[in-house]
N, C-alpha and C positions, 0 to 999 in steps of 0.2 A: 294487651297491646297487640296490634296486628303487625306481624313481621313479613307478610307476603309482599308488600310494596312499600318502598320508601315514602311515596306520596301518601299512601294510606296510613302508614305509621306516623308520618309527620302530622297528618290531619287529625288522627285519633289523639296524638299527643297534645296537639294544640287544644283540641276539644276537652281533653281531660284536665287541662290547666287553662281556664278561661281567661281571655284578655280582659282589658278594662271595660270595653263595650259589652262583651258577653256578661261580664260580672254585673254591669249596670242593669242589663236586661234581666238577669236572674235575681239580683238583689236591688231592686230599684230603691233609690234614695239613700243607699249606704256608700260612703266614700271608700276608695282602695287604700289599703295600708302600703307602706314603702316596700315591705318584703313581698307583697303580692304584686306590686307594680313591676318589680325587677326579677321576679321569679322566672327561672328557666327550667325546662325539663332536663332530666339527668342524661339523656342520650344526645351527644353532639350531632347525630344524624337528624334529629328533630329540629336542629337550628339551621339546617341547610348546608352542613359541611359535607364535602365530597369524600366519603370514606371508602367507597368501593373501589376495587382494582381497576375497573373500567372507567371510572371518573377521570376526566382529563383536567389538568391544570396548565396555566400559561407557560410554566418553565419546564415542562416535562421533557422537551427536546434536548435540554442541556444534560440530562441524566441518562438518556437512552442512546447507547453507542450505535453508530451506523458505519460499518467499515467502508462501504462504497462512498459515503459522504465525507468521512474523515480522512481517507487515504491521502488526499492531496495536502491538506493542512498539516497532518501529522508529520509528513516527510518534508515539509517546507522549511525554510529558514536555514541557519547555520549556527555553529557553536561559538563562533568568534564574536561574542558579545561581551559587554562589560562583566556580566555575571559569569559567563563561561571562563573568561580570563581569571577572574577572582577564584573560582573553584580550582582550576588547574594550577594557578600560582600557589594556592595554599597547600595542595598536595605536593608540589615540587619542593616547597620550603621544608615540609616535613621529611621528605625522602632525603634531601641533601643534609638536613640536620642529623638524621640518624646515621647516615654514612660517615659524616664528619666525626661524630661521637665515637663510633665503634671501629672505624677504619682509618679515617684521615688523621685524627689526633695521635693515635699510637705511631702511625708511619712518620708524621712530622716530628714527633718527640724523638724517635730513633734517629732520624736523619739530621736533626739539628742539635742533638745532645752535646754537652760540653764536658770533656774529660778533665776533671780537676787535677791540678798539679799536686803531687804528693810532697813537694817542697823538700826534696832530698831524701825522702823515705825510700824504702825498698820493699817490694811486695806489699805486705800489710803495714809497712811503717811509714806513716806520714800524717796523721795517724788517727784513725777511729775504726769503728767496726767494719767499714768498707775499705780501709786502707788509704783514707784521704784525710786531710785536715778539714774539719767542718767549718764552713764559712757562715758562722752564726752572727747575726747582728749584735754589735757590741763586741766584747772581748771575752767570750765564754768558751772558746774551743779548748781542747786538750793542750794545744800549743799556743802559748801567749803570742799575740800579734806583735808585741814589743820585743820578742826574742830576736836578737840580731841574726841575720842570715848565716853568718860564719859559725854560729853556735848550733846549727841544725845537724851537723855531723861532728864526730870526733873519733879519735883512735882510743883503743884500750889503754889503760894506764900501764899495763905490763907486757903487751905485745902489739902487733900491728893490725889487729882485728878492727874492722870498721864498725862503728856504732852510729845509730840514728836516733834523733830526738823523738820521744813519744809523749812527753809531758813537760810543760814548763809554766812557771809563774814568775814574772819579773817584778810584780808588786809596784809597778810604776804609777798606777792610778791612786792618787791620794784620797783619803776619806773612806776607804773600804772598811766595812765591818763584817763580822763573821758570826752574827747571831744565826740560829737555825733558820734556814731558808734564804739567807742573804747571798750565798755563794754556791756555785754548782759543785765545787770540789772540797772546799775547806769549811769546817764548822768548829767554833769555839765551844768549850765545855763550861759548865756551871756546877762545880763540885769541889769537895776537899779531897786531895790525893792522900788518903789515909794510909795507903799501902806502904809508903816510905816515910810516914810521919812528917809530912810537909808542914811548914809553919804558915803557909799562905792558903787562901781560897782562890781557886781559879774562877775569875769573873769574866762574863761574856764581853764586857766593855774594855778589857785590858789588852785586847788584840785589835790593832788598827793598822792602817798604812799611812805614811807621810814621808815626804822627801824622797819618794821613789823606793821605799823599803817597807817591809813588814816590821812593825814595832810591837814587841811583847814587853810590857812595862810592869815592874814590880814596885808597889807602893806600900808605905805604912799608912794605915787608916787612923783617923782621929778617934773613932768610937768602934770598938770591937763588936759591940752589940748590934751595930748596923752591918756587920760583915761576918755573920754566922759565928760570932764569938772568937774570931781570929784577928790578929793584929796586922796581917798583911794580905795583900791580894795581888794576883798576877794573871798572866794569860797563857792558855794552851790552845792550839788549834790542831785538828786532825783531818785526814781525808778518809777516815774509816767508812767503809761500805760505799764510798763515792769514787775514789781512784785507788787502785792497787796495781802492783806489777810483780812479776816473777822473773828474777834474773836481770842482770844489766848493771848500770851505773846510776847512782843517785848522787847529785852534787849540789852543794849549797854554798853561797857566798855570804859570809857572816862577819859582823862586827860584834865581838863578845861584850857583855855588859860590864860596867864597873871598871876596875883597875886590874892590871896584871900582877899586882903585888898584895892585894887585899882579898883574903879568902872569905868564903861564905855563900856565894851565889852558885846556883846549879843550873846553868843553861844547857839545853840539849836539843838535838835534832836526831830522830831515830825512827825505826820502822818496827812493825809488829804484824803477825799474821792476822787476817781478817776475822778469824773465829774468836778472837779475844779483843775486847775494846778497853783501851787504857782508861783506868779510873772507874770501871764498872766491874766490881769484884766478882759477882756471880759468873760473869762470862769468862773470867780469867782462871777460876778455880779448876784445876785439873787440865788446863790447856797451856798456860804460861809457866815456864819458858820451854816447854817440851818441843823437841824436834826428833821424833822417834817413829819407826815403822816396823818394829819387831814385837813379837808376843813372848815376853819373858818377865822376869822379876822386875825389870825396869819400869813396868807399867803399874806395879802394885804400890799401895801406901807404904811410905818410908823405905821403899826399895827392899823390902824384906818379904820372905815367904810367910804365908799365913800361919799364925800361932808359933812362930819361931823367932830367934834373934839372928837368923842367917839371911844372907852371907855375913860373916863376922865383920867384914870391912864396912858394912852398912850400919853397924851398931857400935863401932869403935873407930878411933882415928878420924872422926868427922869434925864437926863444928865444936871447938872448945868452949864456946859460949852457950851451947845447948846439949850438954851431957855427952859430948863426943858423937852424937847422932849424925849420920851423914845427910839424911833428908827428912824434912817434915812435909814433904809433898803428899797430898791425898791420893796420889796415883794419877795416871793418865786417863782422863775421863773418856776420851774418844780414841781408844787404842786399837791396835791390830788384834787384841784379845777380846774385843767386844763380841758378846754372844749374838748369834743370828736373831733377828727380830727386835733387838734393842734399838733405842734411838741413837742414830749415828748419821752424820752428814754424807757418808759414803766417800768415794765409790767402793764397790764391792768387787773383789777379785773373782776370777772364774772358779776358784775352789770354795767360794762361799765366805771367805774371810774378808774383813774390812781393811782398808788402808788406814794406817795410823794417822790421826789428824790432831792439830794443835795450834798454838799461837806463839811461834818462836819470836825472838827479838834480835835484831841487828842494829847497833847504834852507829850513826855517822860520827857523832862525838858526844861526850859529856865533859864539860869544861870544869876545871878545878884550878886552884892557885896554891902554890907553896909560898907561905907567908914571907914577904920581903925578899923573895928570891925570883920567882917567875911563874907565869901561867902555863898550864898544861891541859891536854885533852886526853881523856880515856877513850881509846879506840877499841871497842869491845863487841862481843856477842854473848848472849846468855843461853844456858842450856839446861835441859833435864832429859833423861835421868843423868846422874852424876858419876864421874870417875871416883874411885877410892881416893880419899884425901884431896879430892877436887883436882887431882893432877892429870891434866890431859896429856896426850902423847907429844910433848914439846921437844921432840928429838930432831936432829938434823934431817932435813928432807920433809918434815911435816909443817914447818913454818919458816919464814924468812923475814929478817929485819933489814931494811935498805939503808938506814943511816943510824948506826949504833951510837953515834955521838949525841943524837937528839931523841932517840927512841929506845925504850927498854921494856922488857916484860914487867907487867904489873905484879907486885907481890900479893895483891888480893886476888884470890882464885875462887872464892865462893863461900857459901854457908848453907844452912839447912833449906833455904828457899830458892837458891839458884847456884849454878856453877857458871863461872865466867872465863872466857878467853880474852885477855886484854893486854894492850900495851899502853904505856904513857908516853906521850910525845910532846916536846916543847912547842909551844905555839909561836907564831909571829907576834912578838911582844908589843908591836905598834898597833895591832888590830884590835884595840879595845876602845870602849866608849870614852874613857877618861885618859887614854894613853895613845896618842897618834891618830886614832879614829879611822884607820884603814879597814878594808874588808879582806878576809882570807878565804880561800876555797877549801872546803872539807868535803870528803866523799867516801863512798865505798863502792867497789866493783865486785860482783859475785856471780858464780855459776852454781846453780842448785844441784842437789843430788849427791851421789857417791863418786862416780867415776870422773876423775879430772876436775872435781868440784873444788872451789876455793872461795875465800873472801879476802879482798885486798882493801886496806884502809888508806886514805889519802889525807895528808895534813899540809896545809898551805900549798895546795896544788902539786904536791910531790908524794909519790908512794911512800908509805911509812912502814907497813908490814903486811904479811900475808899468812893466813892459816889455810892449810890444805886439808882435804877430807881425811887424810891419814892421821891427822892430829886428833880426830874424834872416832878412832877405831875401837874395836871390841876391847873391853876391860875384863880380864879374867878374875880380878879380885872382887869387883862389885858385881860381876856376872851380868853385865849389860852388853848389848850388841852395839854395832856401829851406829852413830847418829848422822843423818844426812845434813849437809849444808841446806838451810831452810828451803823447802819446796812449796810452801804455802804462798798464796797471794798476799803481798805485804803492803800495808798502807803507811802513810807518813805522819809523824807527830813532831811538832815544834813547841817547846815550852821553856819558861823561865821560872824556876822555883828555888827554894832552899830548904834544907833539912839537916839536922844534926847527923842523920844517917849517912850523909855523903862526906862529911868532914867538919872541921871546926868552922865556926862563924864568928868573925871579929866584929861584933856589934859596935864597938867603940869607934872603929875606923870606917866601917862599911857605909857608903853613901847611898841613900835612897831619896827619890826614886832611881831605879836602875833599869836600863832598857837594852834588850838584845835586838839588834837590827839585822834583817835578812834581805840582801839585795835580790837574790833569785834562788829558786829551787828548780833543778832540771833533772829529768830522768831519760836515760838513753838505754837502748837495747841493741844486741847484735842484729845485723840485717837478716840473718837466717834464723833468728830466735825471738821474734816479736811475740810477747806474751804479757798483755796487761788486761786489767779487769778484775773485779772482786769475786767473780763467780765462774772461774774456768771449769770446763767439763771434767778435767782430771782431779781438780781440787775444789769442788763446789761448796758454796757457803750460803747462798741466798735462801734456800728453803729452810735450812736449819735455823738461821737467824730469824726468819719470819715466824717459825714455830715457837721459838723462845724469845720473842721480841722484848719482853719486859726485862730480861736479864741484860739486854744491850741498851736499854733506854732509861732504866731506873738505877742511878748510882747508889741508892740507899739499900739495895739488895746486895749484900756482900758475899753470900755463900750460896751454893746450889741448894743446900738444905733449906736455908731461909726462903729461897724462891719456891720451895714446896715441890721440887722435882726429884725424881728417883735417879740415883747414880746408875748408869748402864752396867749390866752384869758383865763380869770379866771371867773368862774361862780359866784363868790361873788363880782366881780367888778361892777362899774356902768353900763358898757356895757353888762355885762353878756356874754352869749354864742351866742348872736344874730349876 
């Protein structure tokens, strides 16, 4: 192919690919095929296409800039066109939006914020984690919206100190249930309370509200096979791990079940430290009813030194029904003697030792009846380790009874599983389900710790008796140290049961069903000592409970050994910390 000239190339190309007439001349008489008729040479140049840089096309002027020609047109016109306004408007909206998001909204929020009324609270009392009553849709706040305003504050039962309301439940909404997840603070249990040999099964459906009160109902069932082979069922609710408090006043307005003359029922409202869950045996072993923060023999099994029968007061003069042994406790599982590195909820002191932890118990009341005579309540607290002969220091100055005509020390002082400090008080005999039907206020007020600590119990809205910290002082006979008035975060329990452990049951006269009714439960704390919550920094529980969750959620695990967990090493044990 000749590349010297486009024309020559084109001519040579055409000649090398004959057209129809050329073909006729070369091959006379033969027709052209379709492919021959439309055949084109491979080079577009042979088709007459302008491929060289000097070839001009009609629209070349559009692509060739000319500064002198374009100067006028390029600088002509203005931006104030529809398109210009759209571009600028879009940018403006974006800028304003970002400014509003990152500057305007915070400024407006600060300038227009509303400071919530703490409704009579003081500092952090009013009361949630921010020191305010949460305004939650419905009635789910710590303080029940139905609580009357005049009940938001009160005076101490024994002095003029001001207390503020931190928790209340008026139970005014009928039809409430307490199945798991139904309520933010209360939960019914589904178990047999075997620890006290109860005759009933605690059933989730036996705790309800009606007529403006909580109702805990004890029934006899038609078929024991449908009720875990027990003939009775009743209700228990708890605030375990949902609401706890440390120090203050807890008050309940209650109509006791049954009659004031017929014994057998065992209604109670009480509190326990959050590290033990009532009805869940594994969680209670070695924690209930301890209130102890010393490292000595009081933390050891049976309150005796390893391999000995000492101190002698721990192996004699004890429980006459159990070989005169003082204690069958397995020892304090979470004691101040716990070896470093062992499982313990803490906290740890600066010297590397742990704070002794436990699940103490303080009862608002446990009700009983002296047959054909009168109804009474036991106003008590339970303790471990124990004094020799279960004799706490009940001398003048260590306790006080305010009305000796209706209140007296309980002759029952304990056994191998607990020591108790208790008084029996005559109730308002009209405030029973079958007698009068009124409600009476029961309460206790307490200050935790050692110095100036105390518990005061209240019967029918009047102080009944007080135990001071001195009543729980060091005991040289059993060789234990002083026990503090409970410092653990305490949760609330309300239940109606019955058991031969608590007294005689007159089945011939006892009327079932029987119902304990609770008009309200309220918790108050001093203005300068607000302390509620189940996981306080000085007595934490959350991490430990989560670590051993099954012990707190499976009532069929009755011991720590059955749970498959190791007992923390104790520096006073035979093995020590080795």
